[in-house]
C-alpha positions in Angstrom: -48.7 -42.2 13.9 -48.4 -39.1 16.2 -44.8 -39.7 17.2 -44.0 -40.4 13.4 -45.6 -37.1 12.3 -43.7 -35.0 15.2 -40.2 -36.7 13.9 -41.1 -35.8 10.4 -41.8 -32.2 11.3 -38.8 -31.9 13.3 -36.6 -33.3 10.7 -37.9 -30.9 8.2 -37.4 -27.8 10.7 -33.7 -29.2 11.2 -33.2 -29.4 7.5 -34.4 -25.9 7.1 -32.2 -24.6 9.8 -29.0 -26.2 8.3 -29.8 -24.9 4.9 -30.2 -21.5 6.5 -26.8 -21.7 8.2 -25.1 -22.8 5.2 -26.5 -20.0 3.1 -25.4 -17.4 5.8 -22.0 -19.0 5.8 -21.7 -18.7 2.0 -22.9 -15.0 2.2 -20.5 -14.0 4.9 -17.3 -12.8 3.3 -13.8 -14.2 4.4 -11.9 -11.9 6.7 -8.6 -10.9 5.3 -5.4 -10.2 7.3 -2.4 -8.3 7.1 0.4 -9.9 9.2 3.1 -7.7 10.6 6.4 -8.9 12.1 8.7 -6.3 13.8 12.5 -6.1 13.4 13.2 -8.3 10.5 16.7 -7.6 8.8 16.3 -3.9 9.8 12.5 -3.6 8.8 9.2 -4.1 10.1 7.5 -6.6 7.5 3.8 -6.6 6.9 2.3 -9.0 4.2 -0.9 -10.8 3.2 -1.4 -14.4 1.8 -2.2 -13.0 -1.8 1.1 -11.2 -2.2 0.9 -7.5 -0.7 4.2 -7.1 1.0 5.2 -3.8 2.8 8.4 -3.0 4.5 8.8 0.0 6.7 11.1 1.6 9.2 11.8 5.2 10.6 14.6 7.3 9.0 17.1 9.3 10.9 14.6 12.4 11.0 11.8 10.1 12.5 9.8 10.0 9.3 8.3 6.7 7.9 10.0 5.1 4.8 7.7 2.5 3.4 8.3 0.1 0.6 5.4 -1.5 -1.0 5.0 -4.3 -3.7 2.4 -6.7 -4.7 3.8 -10.2 -5.9 1.9 -11.9 -8.6 1.4 -15.6 -9.5 3.4 -16.7 -12.6 6.2 -14.3 -12.0 8.8 -16.9 -11.0 8.9 -19.4 -8.3 8.6 -16.6 -5.7 7.1 -13.9 -7.7 10.4 -12.1 -7.9 10.6 -11.6 -11.8 10.5 -8.1 -12.8 9.8 -7.1 -9.1 12.0 -3.8 -9.2 9.6 -2.3 -11.7 6.5 -2.8 -9.3 8.0 -1.6 -6.1 7.2 1.9 -4.7 8.7 3.8 -1.8 6.7 6.2 0.2 7.9 8.9 2.6 5.6 9.7 5.3 6.1 12.1 8.0 6.6 11.0 11.7 3.1 11.3 13.0 1.7 9.4 9.8 -0.4 12.4 8.9 1.1 13.6 5.8 2.5 12.0 2.6 5.7 13.6 1.6 6.8 11.7 -1.3 6.5 8.5 -3.3 8.9 7.3 -6.0 9.7 4.2 -8.1 12.2 3.4 -10.7 9.8 4.8 -13.3 9.7 8.4 -11.8 8.4 10.0 -8.5 6.4 12.7 -6.9 6.9 15.1 -3.9 3.9 16.2 -2.3 2.7 19.3 -0.3 -0.6 20.1 1.2 -2.7 23.1 0.9 -5.5 23.3 3.3 -7.6 25.3 0.5 -6.7 23.4 -2.7 -5.6 20.0 -1.7 -2.5 18.4 -2.6 0.2 19.8 -4.7 2.7 17.3 -6.6 6.2 18.1 -8.1 7.0 15.2 -10.1 9.4 13.5 -12.4 8.6 11.3 -15.3 10.8 8.2 -16.4 13.0 10.5 -18.4 13.7 12.7 -15.1 12.0 15.6 -16.6 10.3 17.7 -13.9 6.8 19.1 -13.7 4.1 20.0 -11.1 0.2 19.5 -10.6 -1.8 21.6 -8.3 -5.3 21.1 -6.9 -5.4 17.3 -6.9 -8.7 16.2 -5.4 -7.8 13.6 -2.9 -8.6 13.6 1.1 -5.9 15.7 2.9 -7.2 15.7 6.5 -4.5 13.7 7.9 -5.1 12.2 11.5 -2.0 11.9 13.6 -1.1 8.5 15.0 -2.8 8.1 18.3 -1.3 4.9 19.4 2.2 3.6 18.5 1.1 -0.1 18.1 1.6 -1.9 14.8 -2.1 -2.2 14.1 -2.5 1.6 14.1 0.7 2.3 12.0 0.0 -0.3 9.4 -3.6 1.1 9.1 -2.2 4.6 8.5 0.3 3.3 5.9 -2.4 1.8 4.1 -4.3 4.7 3.9 -1.5 6.7 2.6 -0.7 4.3 0.0 -4.3 4.6 -1.2 -3.8 8.5 -1.5 -0.5 7.8 -3.4 -2.4 5.9 -5.9 -5.1 8.7 -6.3 -2.3 11.2 -6.9 -0.6 9.0 -9.3 -3.9 8.8 -11.4 -4.0 12.4 -11.6 -0.4 12.7 -12.9 -0.9 9.9 -15.3 -3.6 11.9 -17.0 -1.1 14.0 -18.5 0.6 11.2 -20.4 3.6 11.3 -18.2 6.2 8.6 -19.3 6.4 5.8 -16.9 3.6 6.9 -14.6 1.2 4.2 -16.0 3.5 1.8 -14.4 3.3 3.5 -11.2 -0.4 3.5 -11.5 -0.3 -0.3 -11.9 1.9 -0.8 -9.1 -0.2 1.1 -6.6 -3.4 -0.2 -7.9 -3.9 -3.2 -5.7 -3.4 -1.0 -2.6 -7.1 0.3 -2.3 -8.4 -3.1 -0.9 -5.9 -3.0 2.0 -7.9 -0.7 4.2 -10.5 -3.4 4.6 -8.0 -6.0 5.9 -7.6 -6.5 9.8 -4.0 -6.5 11.1 -2.5 -9.4 13.2 1.0 -9.8 14.8 2.7 -13.0 14.8 5.6 -13.5 17.0 7.8 -14.3 14.3 8.2 -14.7 10.4 7.1 -18.2 9.6 6.2 -17.8 5.9 8.7 -19.5 3.7 7.9 -17.4 0.8 8.3 -14.1 2.5 11.6 -15.2 3.8 12.7 -16.0 0.2 11.5 -12.5 -1.1 13.1 -10.3 1.6 16.8 -10.3 0.5 15.8 -8.9 -2.8 13.4 -6.5 -1.3 16.1 -5.3 0.9 18.4 -4.5 -1.9 15.4 -2.7 -4.0 14.8 -0.6 -0.7 18.3 0.5 -0.6 18.4 1.5 -4.4 15.1 3.1 -4.2 16.3 5.2 -1.2 19.3 6.3 -3.2 17.0 7.3 -6.1 14.7 9.2 -3.9 17.6 11.1 -2.5 18.7 12.0 -6.0 15.3 13.1 -7.0 15.0 15.2 -4.0 18.2 16.9 -4.6 17.2 17.7 -8.0 14.1 19.3 -7.0 15.8 21.4 -4.4 18.3 22.6 -6.7 15.3 24.0 -9.1 16.0 21.5 -11.9 12.3 20.5 -11.7 10.2 22.8 -14.0 7.1 24.0 -12.1 4.4 24.7 -14.7 1.9 24.6 -11.9 -0.9 22.7 -14.1 -4.5 22.7 -12.4 -6.0 19.5 -11.9 
């Protein structure tokens, strides 16, 4: 009888322990990853299982050119339907410590940092009308890249994608034509900062492989559009009304 009682008590303890382990497993969030593969058709490619995709490279001046898009389910077999409108190009300085600009086919913004007032944005709307905005309340304390590994680079890029999103929200408050589309395109970037980064040796994801040719073409077109907007701003065609946020 005593042995039966001991076995019964042990079974109860074991059952409780198993239930506790299962509960902890359910409460533990699943870790998400950004996979980065270097030197794929001229770009480094970073992507997640749920559709975030980043192409990045260094331009002739050493600055980082970054192309970001979030693929969505139901937008064609590989998510490529209307993907041009959802892609955003960022230009970040060579130390990844300052956001210089970001553009999409709906408009773009060239950014300056003032240590006292925050970001200034000189921007264009969808009709290429120029305007400006001062005192944008987003963090500006850029930390230069300490290590040149892909993990640190991608983490810095994700941070500046989120800053671009915050600036786009500020610009969109003034009902700028097309900027709601830019806000929509950048909105998913906020969650990327919580992802871990891993670096597989090759690009094995078939879906990403199918998407890359289209993204490469979009990157070329956005680079050309970025250059045209930059020339227009430098030539003082942009109207600088200097609105305060």
